[in-house]
Each structure stands twice: as structure tokens, then as C-alpha cells.
C-alpha positions as a Markdown table, in Angstrom:
| # | Residue | x | y | z |
|---|---|---|---|---|
| 1 | Met | -22.0 | 20.5 | 31.4 |
| 2 | Met | -20.7 | 20.9 | 27.9 |
| 3 | Lys | -21.4 | 24.1 | 26.2 |
| 4 | Lys | -23.1 | 23.7 | 23.0 |
| 5 | Ala | -20.0 | 24.8 | 21.1 |
| 6 | Asp | -18.3 | 21.9 | 22.6 |
| 7 | Ile | -20.8 | 19.7 | 21.6 |
| 8 | Gln | -20.9 | 21.0 | 18.1 |
| 9 | Lys | -17.1 | 20.4 | 17.9 |
| 10 | Met | -17.5 | 16.7 | 18.8 |
| 11 | Gln | -20.2 | 16.6 | 16.0 |
| 12 | Asp | -18.0 | 18.1 | 13.4 |
| 13 | Leu | -15.5 | 15.5 | 14.2 |
| 14 | Tyr | -18.1 | 12.7 | 13.7 |
| 15 | Asn | -19.1 | 14.4 | 10.8 |
| 16 | Gln | -15.7 | 14.3 | 9.4 |
| 17 | Trp | -15.3 | 10.6 | 10.2 |
| 18 | Val | -18.6 | 9.7 | 8.3 |
| 19 | Glu | -17.2 | 11.5 | 5.3 |
| 20 | Leu | -13.8 | 9.9 | 5.5 |
| 21 | Leu | -15.0 | 6.4 | 6.0 |
| 22 | Pro | -15.8 | 5.6 | 2.5 |
| 23 | Glu | -12.1 | 6.4 | 1.6 |
| 24 | Leu | -10.9 | 4.3 | 4.2 |
| 25 | Glu | -12.8 | 1.5 | 3.0 |
| 26 | Lys | -11.7 | 2.0 | -0.4 |
| 27 | Gly | -8.2 | 2.3 | 0.9 |
| 28 | Leu | -8.5 | -1.1 | 2.2 |
| 29 | Glu | -9.9 | -2.5 | -1.1 |
| 30 | Gln | -6.6 | -0.9 | -2.7 |
| 31 | Trp | -4.4 | -2.4 | -0.4 |
| 32 | Lys | -6.0 | -5.8 | -1.2 |
| 33 | Lys | -5.6 | -5.1 | -5.0 |
| 34 | Ala | -2.0 | -4.0 | -4.5 |
| 35 | Ala | -1.1 | -7.3 | -2.5 |
| 36 | Glu | -2.7 | -9.3 | -5.2 |
| 37 | Leu | -0.7 | -7.5 | -8.1 |
| 38 | Leu | 2.7 | -7.8 | -6.0 |
| 39 | Glu | 2.3 | -11.4 | -5.1 |
| 40 | Pro | 2.9 | -13.0 | -8.8 |
| 41 | Leu | 5.8 | -10.2 | -9.4 |
| 42 | Ser | 7.4 | -11.4 | -5.9 |
| 43 | Gln | 7.3 | -15.1 | -6.9 |
| 44 | Phe | 8.6 | -14.1 | -10.4 |
| 45 | Tyr | 11.4 | -12.0 | -8.9 |
| 46 | Ala | 12.6 | -14.8 | -6.4 |
| 47 | Ser | 12.7 | -17.2 | -9.1 |
| 48 | Pro | 16.0 | -18.2 | -11.1 |
| 49 | Lys | 14.0 | -17.0 | -14.5 |
| 50 | Trp | 14.1 | -13.5 | -13.1 |
| 51 | Arg | 17.8 | -13.6 | -13.0 |
| 52 | Glu | 18.3 | -15.5 | -16.5 |
| 53 | Leu | 16.1 | -12.8 | -18.1 |
| 54 | His | 17.9 | -9.8 | -16.3 |
| 55 | Asp | 21.0 | -11.0 | -17.8 |
| 56 | Ser | 20.0 | -11.9 | -21.4 |
| 57 | Phe | 16.4 | -10.3 | -22.4 |
| 58 | Asp | 17.3 | -7.3 | -24.8 |
| 59 | Glu | 14.2 | -6.7 | -26.3 |
| 60 | Glu | 12.0 | -3.4 | -25.5 |
| 61 | Leu | 9.1 | -3.5 | -23.0 |
| 62 | Asp | 6.1 | -1.2 | -23.0 |
| 63 | Thr | 6.9 | 0.4 | -19.5 |
| 64 | Lys | 4.6 | 3.1 | -19.7 |
| 65 | Gly | 7.3 | 5.2 | -18.4 |
| 66 | Asn | 8.2 | 2.9 | -15.4 |
| 67 | Tyr | 11.2 | 1.1 | -14.5 |
| 68 | Ser | 11.3 | -2.3 | -16.3 |
| 69 | Ile | 10.6 | -5.2 | -14.0 |
| 70 | Leu | 13.9 | -6.7 | -15.2 |
| 71 | Ser | 15.9 | -3.7 | -14.0 |
| 72 | Glu | 18.0 | -4.4 | -10.8 |
| 73 | Asp | 15.7 | -2.2 | -8.5 |
| 74 | Ala | 12.2 | -2.0 | -9.8 |
| 75 | Leu | 10.7 | -5.2 | -8.1 |
| 76 | Trp | 12.9 | -5.0 | -5.1 |
| 77 | Asn | 11.8 | -1.4 | -4.4 |
| 78 | Ala | 8.2 | -2.2 | -5.1 |
| 79 | Leu | 8.4 | -5.1 | -2.5 |
| 80 | Ala | 10.4 | -2.9 | -0.2 |
| 81 | Glu | 7.7 | -0.1 | -0.2 |
| 82 | Gln | 5.1 | -2.7 | 0.2 |
| 83 | His | 6.6 | -3.8 | 3.3 |
| 84 | Gln | 7.3 | -0.6 | 4.6 |
| 85 | Leu | 3.7 | 0.4 | 4.1 |
| 86 | Ala | 2.6 | -3.0 | 5.7 |
| 87 | Leu | 4.7 | -2.1 | 8.8 |
| 88 | Glu | 3.0 | 1.5 | 9.1 |
| 89 | Trp | -0.5 | -0.2 | 8.8 |
| 90 | Leu | 0.5 | -2.7 | 11.4 |
| 91 | Arg | 2.0 | 0.1 | 13.8 |
| 92 | Leu | -1.2 | 2.2 | 13.4 |
| 93 | Ser | -3.6 | -1.0 | 13.8 |
| 94 | Thr | -1.8 | -2.0 | 16.8 |
| 95 | Ala | -1.9 | 1.6 | 18.5 |
| 96 | Leu | -5.8 | 1.4 | 17.7 |
| 97 | Ile | -6.7 | -1.9 | 18.9 |
| 98 | Thr | -4.4 | -2.0 | 22.3 |
| 99 | Lys | -5.4 | 1.7 | 23.2 |
| 100 | Glu | -6.9 | 1.7 | 26.5 |
């Protein structure tokens, strides 16, 4: 028979889960929003228009301190970061749903 302290430990873990759940749900919504934001940027980056603008656009953009979308690496890095995060989510999800 489990001791009360052991049962309380399980209760405490459950309580932490209940507290964390809204953050997990919020994270999922943020992930969806991030995908919506990156989709048009991905299409833009893959288009010939991006290369043309990269080579010829010389006006200043309000980047709010971020790299310009016309720089060599800004969109490439954003898309690579999204890919890496997606792989991490996939690994975690796969491990959870295939757990016996």
C-alpha cells in the first residue's frame, strides 16, 4: 500500500500538470500563429522577387532592430529555426504517442 507521502507526491505532480495545461494550450496557439506568419514569408523568400529586391532595393526599412527580410540570412534562419522546432515537437509527440 502506498504511503500518504507517496500519494501526495503524485497529487503534487498532477497539480503541476493542471497548472501547466493552459500554458501548453497557449503554446499550441502560438505555434499555429507562427506558422501563419512564416508561410507568406517562405513564399516570398522562394520567389524570384526576393532575389531581385535583395540585389536592388536600397531604401531603409523599419526593422524594429531585427535583421532586414532582404538580408542574406534573416528569412533563411527563421525558416530553419521553424524546421528545427518542428522536428523537436515531432520527436516529443512521437515519443509520447508511441510510448507503451
